[in-house]
N, C-alpha and C positions, 0 to 999 in steps of 0.2 A: 204748721211751723209757727213759732213765735220767738220773740227776742226778750232777753232780760239781762240785767247787768250782774257780773260776778260780784259776790259779796265782798271780796278783798280788793280786787284790782279795779273794779268799776268798769271794766271792759264789757262791751255788749256781746252776749253769747247767743247764738242761734240754736234753737232746740226743735227737733222734729219729734213730736209726741208719738208718732205712729211706728217707731222702730220697735221691732218685736222684743229686743233684748232689754228695753228699759224697765219692764215690769215682769220679765220672765221668771218662772220658777224652774230651776234646773236640778235634776236628781244626779248626785254623784254616784257612779257605779265603780266600786273597787272590784275590778273584773275577776280576780282570782278568788274572791269571796262571795260573788253574787249567785251564780248557778253553774253547776258542772254538768256538761252534756256527755262526757266521755267515760266517766267512772274512775278517773285517776285522782279524784279528791281536790282538784284545782279548777276553779271557775274558768270559763272561756267565752269566746265571742259567740259561739252558738248558744250558750246559756243566756247571754245578754239578749240575743235575738228572741229566744223563747220567752224571756221575761218582759218584752216590750208591751204586750197587751195588758199586763199587770200595771205597768207604769202609766199607760194610757188611761186605764180605769181610775188610777189614783188622781190623775189630772195634771201631771207636770207638763211643761212645755218642751223640755229637752233633757238630754243626758250628757254628762261629762264622763268619759271613759278614762280610767287610770291607764298608765302606759302598758301597752301590749306588744311593744316592739321586741325584736331579738335582744336578749339580755342574759347574762349569767345569773341574774336575780339576787345579787348580793344586797340590793336595796329594793327588791321586788319590783324591778322594772324601771326604777329611776336611775339605773345605770345602763344606759342605752348603747348597744353595740351597732345598731343599724336603724336609722331614723325612718327608713322607707320600706319596712316590711313588717311581718307579723311573726312573733315567736311561735314555733310549732306547738308549744304547750297551750297556746290560746287559739290556734287555728291557722288560717292562711289568708291571703288577700282575697281569695274567692269567697270565703266565709264573711270577711269584712264587707265585701260588696253586697252580699245578701242581707246583711244587717242594715246597711244603708238603704237598700230598697224597701225593706219592711218599715224602717223608721220613717222614710219619706211617705209611705202609704198611710201610716198612722198619724202623720202630722207632727212627728217628734224630731226636734233639732238634735244634731249630734256634734258635740265638741270633743276634740282630742286633747290629751295632756301632752305638752311638748316640753322638753327638758334642755334648755340652751346653755345653762351655766356650766354643766359638766357632762361627761359621757362615761362610758365603761372603759375599764382597762383593756377590754377585748375589742374595742373599736379599732378598725384598721389603722386609723391615724395614730393611735397611741402605740400600737405594736410597731408601726414604722418608726415612731420617735424613739422607742427603746432600742431599736436596732441601729439608729443613726448616731452620729457623733455630736458632742456638745457644739452649740452654735449653728446647727443645721437648720434648714427650712422646716424639716419635720418636727423638730422640737419647738420651733417658734410658734406652733399652733397651740402650745400649752405654756404653762409657767414653769420652765426649767431654770434652775439657777445653781451656781456653785455654793457650797456650804461655807460657813464661817469657821474661823480657827485655822491654825497653821496647816492642818491636814484636811480641812473641809468637812470635818466630822460633825459639825453643829449645823442645825437648820439655818437657812438663809435669813429668817426672821423668827420672831417669837409667837406667831399666830397659832391659835389652837383651832381644831376642827369643831364644828357645831355638834358633832356626835361624840366628842371626847378625844383627848390626846392631841399630839402635834398635828398641824395642818400640812406637814411636809413629810415625804418619804424619800429615802435615798435609793438610787438605782445602782445596779451592778453593770458596768460598761461591758462592751463586747470582749474586751481583753481580760475580763474577770476581776478588775480592780473596782473599789468603791468609787462611785462617780457623782454626778449631779443629783440634785433633789428636785422633786416636782410637787406642785401645790395641789391639795385636795381639801376643800373646805367642809367636806362631809366624810366619806370613808376613803381608805387608800385605794379602793377599787373604782373610785369616781374622780379621775383627774379633772381639774378645772380647765376649761378652754380659755384661750387667750383671745379675747374679742378685739384686741388692738391689731390683730392679724386679719386682713381683709378676706382671707380664705375661709375663716370661720363664718363670717356673715354670709358669704356666698353658699356655703354648705347648708345653712339653714334656709336660705331663699329656696334652694332646691327642695328641701323637705316640706316647706310650707306649700309650695306649688304642687308637689306630688299628691298631698292629701286633699288640697282644695280641688284639684282636678278629679278626684274620686268622689267629690260631692259633700265634703264635710262643711259644717256651718260655722266653724271657728275653732279656737284653741284656748285652753286654759294653760297659762304659761307658768311653769315651775320657777321659783326663785327669781321673780321678775325684777327685783331690786338688786340682783346680782350682776353677773356677766363681767363688768369691768372692775379691776382692782387698781389701787393707786399705782402709778407707773414705776415708782421707786421701791415698792414693796417694803416700806419702813416698818420698824417695830411698832406694835400697838401699845398704848398706855395701859390697856386692860386686856391682855391677850386671852384670858379665859372667859371673857364675858359671853361669847357666843355659846360655849359649852354650858356655862352656868345657867343661862337663861333659855337655852335652846332656841335662840332667835338671832336675827341678823343685826347684831349690835356693833360689831367692829366697823368703825367709820371708814377704815382704809380698805375694807374688802367688799363693802356693800354700798348701794345708793350713790354711786359715783355719777357725776353729771352727764357723762358720755352715754349712759344707758338710754337716755331719752331719745337720742338719735336713732337707736335701734327700733324703738317702738314707733317712731314717726315713719320709718321705712316699712316696718311690718304693716302698719295701718294703711300705707299706700298700696301695698300688695293686696290687702283685703279689699280696698276700695276698687281696685282694678277688676276683681272678680265680681264685686257687687254691681259695677257698671254694666257688666255683660248681661245680667239677667234680672237685676233689681232686687235680688235676695241678699240682704246684708249679712256679711260674715263678721263674727264677733271675736274680739280679743279680750280676755279677762285675765288679769294678772294676779299671781300670788305675791302681793306687795306687803312686806313687813318693814315699816318705817316708824320712827318715833312718834310722829304727830299726824293728825288728820290733815293739816295743811300740807305736809310733805306728801302724804298719800294723794292729795288732790292734784299734785303736779303730774302724776302718772296718767290721769284721766282727762287731760286737756283735749280740746276738740280734735287735735291731729295725732294723738297718741293712743293709748289703750282705750277701748270703749268703756271698760269697767275694771275695777280691782276689788278683790275681797276686802271687806272692812272687818278686821279681826277684833277690834276693840269690844264689840258686843259679845263675842265669844269669850273673851277673857275677863269680862266685867263680873265682879262678885254679885251674888243675889241680893241686890240692894236697890231700892227705888232711885235714890240719888245718883248712884253710880250709873245705872242704865240711862237716866235722863241726861246725864252729862255726856256720855259717849254718843247718844243719839243726836243731841243738840249740835255737837261738834261736827258730826258727819253731815247733818242736814245743812249746816252753815258752809262748811269748807268744800265738801265733795259735790253735793248737788248744785252748788253755785258755779261749777265749771261747765254745766250743761250735760254732764253725765248724770246717772242716778246711783244711789248707794247700793252696793252689793252686800246684802246681809247674810250672815252665816252663824250658826250655833254649834255645828258639829262638822268634823271632817276626819279623814283617815289618819291624822296626826294627833288628835286630841281625845281626852277622856270624854265619853259620852255624857250628855247633859243629865240623864237620869241619875247617874252616879255622881257627876260633878256637883249637882245641886243637892244631893242627898248626903249619905254617909259613905265616904270612900272606904272600901273594904267589904262591902256587902253587894249582893247582886242588884241592889236598887231598893231604897226604902220607899214607902208610900209618899213621904214628903218630897223625895227627889223626883218621883214620877209626876206628882201634882205640879211641881215647879216647872218641870220640863214641858208639860202640856201648856202651862200658862205662857212660858217663853215662846213656844211655837206660835201661839195665836198672836203674841206681840210682834214677832218677826214678820208673820204673814200680813199683818196690818200696816206695817211701815211702808211708806212710799219708796219704790225702787224694786230691785230684783232680789230674789232669795235663792239660796242653794241648800238642798236637803241631802244629807249623807245617808246612804243606804242603811236601813234598819232604824233610822230615826223615826220613821213613820210607824214602826212597830213598838216603839218605846223600849228598844233594847238597852239594857244596862251594859256597862263596861265589864268584861270578864277579867277579874283582878287576881285570880288564883291559878293562872296557867303555870304548870311546872317549868322549872328552869330548862329541862331538857327538850322542851318543844318550842321555846322562844326563838324567834328568827330575826328580830329587830337588830340591825347592826349597832344601835346604841348600846344594847345589852352586851353584844359581842365585844365592843370596844371598851366599855366601862365596867362591866360586871354588875351594874346597878339596875334595879328594877324601877327606880323612881320615875323615869320618864319614858319607859318603853311604850310602844304603840301597838303591840300585838293585840291588846285587849279590846280595841275597837275594830279589829280586822277579822275577828272570828267569823267564819262563813254563816250566811243567813239561814235561819230555820224556815222552811216552807210548809212542811206538813208532818204529821205523825207525832209519835210520843217518845221517840228515842233517836239519838244520832244515827244517821246523818240528816234527819229531819227533811228528807226530800231534796237536800242540796245537791246530792250526786245521783246520777242515774245508775250507778253500779249496785252491787249486792248490798244487803243491809249491813254487811261487815265492812263495807268500804269506809275508809277513814278520810275525813276532810283534812286539808293540809294543816289546819289548827283545830284542836279538839273543841267540840261544842259541849257546854255544860248541860246536865240533865234538865235544868230549869228553863232552857230555851224552848221546851215544849209549850210553856205558857205564852210564848211570844210568836209562835209559828203563824205564818201568813194566813193559813186556812182558818185558824181560830180568830185572827184579827178581823178578817172579812165578815165572819159570822156574828161577831159581837158589835152591836151598834154603838156601844160605849167605849170602844177601843181607841187607842192612839190613831190607828189607821183611819177610822171614820172621822176623827177630829181633823186630821190633815186633809182628807178628801173633802169634807164639808167646807173647811176653810178655803181650800183651793177653788171650789165651785163658787163660793160667794165672792172671792177675790176676782175671779174671771169676769164677773158682772159689774165691776166697779170701774167707771170710765176714767178716773183721774189717778189711778193707782201708781203709775210710774212717776208722777210729778212730785215735786218737793214740798208741797204746801201742807203744813200741819201747825196746830196751835195747842200749846199745853193748857190743860184745864186745872183749875184750883181743886185740890183734893185733900183728904185727910192725910196725915203723916204716914209714910210707908205705902202710899198708893200712887201709881203713875197713870195718868190719863191724858189723852190727846184727841182732838177732832181734826179730821182731814178736810180738804176742800170739797169732797163729795158728800160730806156729812157723816162719814163713818166715825164713830167714837170707839176707841179701844181703851180699856182700863185694866190694870193689873194690880192686884193686892199682894204686895211682897211680904206682908205679915202673915200671921197664923190666925188672927181673930177676924171675924166678919166686920165689915165697915159699910156705911151707906154708899150705894152706887152713885156715880156722878150723873146718871141719866135714869129717869123713871121708865117703867115698862119692862117687859120681858126681853132679854137679850136675843139678838139674831142667832148668836152662837156663843157658847161658853166652854171653858176647859174643864169645868166640873159643874155639879148641880148648883143652880143659881136662881133664887127667887127674885121676883120683881123688887127693885129698890134696895137690894142687898148684894154686896160683893163678898163672898166668903174668902177666907184666907187662902193664899197660894193659888189664886184663881184669876183667870183673865176672861174678859167678855167683850163682845162687839154689839153695838147698837147703831141704828141710823137715827140721827138727831137733827133737830132744826136749829142747833147751835149756829151762831153767826160764822160764816165761812172765814178761814184765815185770810 
């Protein structure tokens, strides 16, 4: 334990260096696309269990499982009908318990994805609300309101859904007449819960304890800056901002001050379990807010342990841009006593191989080289890191899925392919030369829920493990080196002077990481052969689109 002062407030912050989450590397499992054990073309919990040895070999500290709760799957599980069970398509509670047993044996932490901002239209509460009268206790659990205009035919305000279209839908009352409207900041099938109603908080208390009692190590919290809406539900000055940016921009619908009370309470629940056995439970939030300073408010000592820092993911491939977002994170977030939670890929974003290359192809050589370099940069940064399944294989985005197989509700609501997320959710290739590439245990004719392109054969796990120059070996080697670095979780780093287009820093343990964002070779900031590099790297030279690590005698920050 040691103390330091927060960079902005000057308040003394107590830091426990030995908490497992501070420098953990967590692997995000999108369950329906990881591994199918039943032959129905949809991944499941038994498939996750079968894949745990693979993840242990890779070297991650834990897994985050996407929602597997009972759901009509309008948004692939983020529309939850029951927070305390398993959807039959993914298995059952018995299979979940077996997964926990195997994960514990392998020393792998397990985080669940919990969705407190909204539920499914098939949740018993919402069904009860539809059957109840306006003003009833059942409707008070959601945001029901009368419409505007003389006949109530206009939505209560002008807000738009993040997935496109109005954020309000009108219900038909029990007598068959047009009735009130309900709020849904995502799809019509996902009504937003009203967190000003104490029943909602109690409902999630029960859900947290249900899974904590089954041994989970924590939760990834969906839409953690959501939950509360402005109590008056006024019009927004820019009602289409959320849909235009596909981000939490509407200041009346997101980032309300009351949400911090929820995270203080959830933290106290986790601390209660931690006190029982000394094993700390983790809360990591999906926090999308305008600045790193606002982000830092969510990871104060009595709120969330960590929150994803998305600015690195959204930064353009540019040394100055990367340096700026890293500096802000290290100053504002690490100063709270938390550590930064770095991420480059997830189930909602175009994969780095495509994002850094030429969108519209299965991944250019330039995109792959940059993605490898970005991976080494992320793994070298002080703090925690999250890896999205397939990232370790160098999978590109699948950009040419036919319209008739697309399942993303954004496409259903807008008809636009511009922001669809199916391309990063195509099931993983495990082995073989043709679909289903070992993803499903069914016959060779079995079809994964999203079609895999023929070129996935190049990225299959069996090939990756056999090729010592593959993405997989780069990640595995980086994770092994990272595990032996004693100060990894802490926030000390110092930028080094470099050539234009090169980013380099040294950490308190002497690790130097340098990234050449350009395409031409440049002198390396450290002499000697690198410990690890994302591409061929001779002593004293850092090739273009390449990252490398050294241990240096540079003065500690």
